[in-house]
C-alpha positions in Angstrom: 5.6 -28.6 28.2 5.5 -31.1 25.2 7.6 -30.4 22.0 10.9 -28.1 22.0 9.8 -24.6 20.7 11.5 -23.9 17.6 12.9 -20.5 16.4 13.1 -20.0 12.6 14.5 -17.1 10.8 12.2 -16.1 7.8 14.1 -15.1 4.3 11.7 -12.7 2.3 13.1 -13.5 -1.3 12.6 -11.1 -4.0 14.5 -11.6 -7.6 16.8 -14.0 -5.8 18.0 -11.4 -3.2 16.5 -11.0 0.8 14.7 -8.1 1.5 12.5 -6.6 4.7 10.4 -4.0 5.3 7.6 -2.5 7.7 4.1 -3.8 7.7 5.2 -5.2 4.2 6.3 -1.9 2.7 9.6 -0.2 1.8 11.4 -3.2 1.2 15.5 -3.3 1.8 18.3 -5.3 0.6 19.5 -7.8 3.5 21.7 -10.1 1.3 22.3 -13.3 -0.3 19.6 -16.0 0.5 22.0 -19.1 0.6 24.6 -17.1 2.7 22.2 -15.8 4.9 20.9 -19.5 5.0 24.3 -20.8 5.7 24.9 -18.5 8.4 21.6 -18.9 10.2 22.1 -23.0 9.9 25.6 -22.2 11.8 23.8 -20.3 14.6 21.5 -22.7 15.6 18.1 -21.9 13.6 15.7 -24.9 13.8 14.3 -24.6 10.5 14.3 -21.6 7.6 11.3 -20.3 5.9 11.8 -18.7 2.1 9.0 -16.5 1.2 9.0 -15.3 -2.5 7.7 -12.0 -2.0 7.2 -11.3 -5.8 6.0 -14.5 -6.5 5.5 -13.4 -10.1 6.3 -16.2 -12.9 8.9 -14.1 -14.0 10.9 -14.8 -10.6 9.6 -18.0 -10.1 12.8 -20.0 -11.6 15.0 -18.0 -9.8 13.5 -18.9 -6.5 13.5 -22.4 -7.4 17.2 -22.0 -8.1 17.8 -20.6 -4.9 15.6 -23.3 -3.2 18.2 -25.8 -4.8 21.2 -24.2 -4.1 20.0 -23.5 -0.4 19.3 -27.2 0.1 22.7 -28.2 -1.0 24.4 -26.2 1.8 22.0 -26.2 4.4 20.4 -29.4 6.6 17.9 -28.1 8.9 14.2 -28.0 7.4 13.4 -25.5 4.9 9.6 -24.4 4.0 9.3 -22.6 1.1 6.4 -20.4 0.0 5.0 -17.8 -2.5 3.1 -18.6 -5.7 2.4 -22.0 -4.2 -0.8 -23.0 -6.3 -1.1 -26.6 -6.0 0.2 -30.1 -6.6 2.6 -29.4 -9.2 4.4 -26.5 -7.5 4.6 -28.5 -4.0 6.3 -31.3 -6.3 8.6 -29.2 -7.9 9.8 -27.6 -4.5 10.1 -30.9 -2.8 12.1 -32.2 -5.5 14.2 -28.8 -5.4 14.9 -29.7 -1.5 12.4 -28.0 0.2 10.7 -30.2 2.9 7.5 -28.3 3.5 5.4 -26.0 1.4 3.4 -22.8 2.4 0.3 -21.8 0.6 -1.9 -18.6 1.3 -3.7 -16.8 -1.5 -4.3 -19.8 -3.8 -5.9 -21.6 -0.4 -8.2 -18.5 0.2 -9.1 -18.7 -3.8 -9.8 -22.8 -3.5 -10.1 -24.3 -0.3 -10.1 -27.6 -1.7 -6.4 -27.0 -2.7 -5.6 -27.9 1.0 -7.4 -31.3 0.6 -5.4 -32.0 -2.7 -2.0 -31.5 -1.3 -2.4 -33.1 1.6 -3.7 -36.2 0.1 -1.1 -36.5 -2.3 1.8 -35.6 -0.1 0.6 -35.6 3.5 -0.1 -33.3 5.9 3.1 -32.6 7.5 4.2 -31.1 4.0 1.7 -28.3 4.0 1.9 -25.1 6.2 -0.8 -22.5 5.7 0.7 -19.1 6.1 -2.3 -16.7 7.5 -1.5 -13.0 6.9 -4.3 -11.5 9.5 -5.0 -7.8 10.8 -7.5 -6.2 12.8 -10.4 -5.3 10.9 -10.8 -1.7 9.3 -13.6 0.6 8.2 -16.8 -1.2 7.8 -15.5 -4.9 7.3 -16.5 -6.6 10.6 -15.8 -10.3 11.5 -16.6 -12.7 14.3 -13.1 -12.6 15.7 -12.5 -8.9 15.0 -9.5 -10.2 12.7 -9.4 -10.7 9.1 -7.5 -12.5 6.7 -5.6 -10.3 4.1 -3.9 -11.3 0.7 -1.3 -9.8 -1.6 1.2 -9.0 1.0 -1.4 -7.4 3.7 -2.5 -5.2 1.0 -6.1 -6.7 0.4 -9.0 -7.5 2.9 -10.9 -10.6 2.2 -13.8 -9.8 4.8 -13.0 -13.7 5.9 -12.6 -14.3 9.8 -9.0 -15.2 10.3 -10.1 -17.6 13.6 -12.6 -19.4 11.3 -10.3 -19.6 8.3 -7.5 -21.1 10.4 -9.8 -23.7 11.5 -11.1 -24.4 8.5 -7.9 -25.2 7.1 -6.7 -27.3 10.2 -9.9 -29.5 9.7 -9.0 -29.9 6.1 -5.6 -31.2 7.0 -2.8 -28.5 7.1 -0.2 -29.7 9.0 0.9 -26.3 10.6 -0.2 -22.8 10.4 2.1 -19.9 10.0 0.4 -16.8 11.6 1.4 -13.2 10.4 0.5 -10.3 12.4 0.0 -7.7 9.4 -0.4 -5.1 12.2 3.0 -5.9 14.1 5.3 -6.7 11.0 8.5 -5.1 11.1 7.5 -3.1 13.9 10.0 -4.5 16.2 7.4 -4.1 19.3 6.5 -7.6 20.0 4.4 -10.3 18.6 0.2 -9.6 18.3 -0.3 -12.2 21.7 -4.1 -11.6 21.4 -4.2 -12.8 17.8 -1.9 -15.8 19.0 -4.1 -16.9 21.8 -7.4 -16.8 19.3 -6.0 -18.7 16.6 -4.4 -21.1 19.4 -8.0 -21.8 21.0 -9.3 -22.5 17.8 -6.8 -25.0 16.5 -4.5 -28.2 17.8 -2.2 -27.9 15.0 1.1 -26.6 15.3 1.1 -22.6 15.5 4.3 -20.6 14.1 4.1 -16.8 15.2 5.3 -14.2 13.0 5.5 -10.2 13.0 6.5 -7.7 15.2 9.9 -9.3 17.0 12.4 -6.9 17.7 14.1 -8.1 20.9 15.1 -11.6 22.5 12.2 -10.7 25.1 9.4 -10.5 22.8 9.6 -14.2 21.8 8.8 -15.9 25.2 5.2 -13.9 25.5 4.4 -15.4 22.1 5.6 -19.2 23.6 3.0 -18.2 26.3 0.1 -17.2 24.2 0.2 -20.4 22.5 2.9 -20.5 19.6 4.9 -23.9 19.2 7.4 -22.1 17.2 8.5 -18.4 16.6 9.6 -16.8 13.3 11.4 -13.3 12.6 13.2 -11.4 10.2 14.4 -8.0 10.7 15.7 -8.8 14.3 18.1 -11.8 12.6 18.9 -9.8 9.4 19.9 -6.9 10.8 20.8 -7.6 14.4 23.9 -9.3 16.3 25.3 -12.5 14.4 24.7 -13.9 17.8 20.8 -13.2 18.0 19.6 -16.7 17.4 21.5 -17.9 20.7 19.9 -14.7 22.7 16.7 -15.3 21.8 16.9 -19.2 22.6 18.6 -18.2 26.0 15.3 -16.1 26.6 13.2 -18.8 25.6 15.3 -21.2 28.1 15.0 -18.6 30.9 11.2 -18.1 30.5 11.0 -22.1 31.5 10.5 -23.3 27.9 11.9 -26.2 26.0 13.9 -25.0 23.3 16.0 -27.1 20.8 
């Protein structure tokens, strides 16, 4: 076993508040992002991920402010995504205290942006967020999974495995793999999806979507995840949930920070 597994709480931020839904719908308030970030830092989180779920220009300044305030309070790595379109947004986020930027829709629209950002800042700052779901209706992809945009609401017809491989070849430092089918269900990670992406790429893979209990985390690592990310299970679970998750991962024989 190589590098220790990372446990990462995800804060979906909407207009300066943390929210959480099921399959990206029905959002409910989960608190102040800076307070939650502080709590997770104390509770032993290895990193934090912020996703600006509205990502409209009107909320953009709110997000920069939240990032700044969080970076002052918290000393674990912070990844921020939502509305990252290119070098300029990444530069601003890094200046405001983020360690990494996560890109999704902009990279699908114009894959060259991956090369531009990684050339400018290095691969280690860029995380590709892939919102993948099983193909529906007439859509067919080789892997049976397609990439979606707009929080899982729009299919692209792009094969999720092929896209992850292309992005890795272009130089993204990590892939954050969100299962739209499993998101918020609390029934466990999509292990088939994790295995498929793991077989296609060598960059670190962060599994997201579906965690509901500590015992859901080890199978995701078994399937090939280098890090595990969750939201609801941490926001609405007991305060020692991160410790419980790490215990479960250790008990399964994996090295954890």
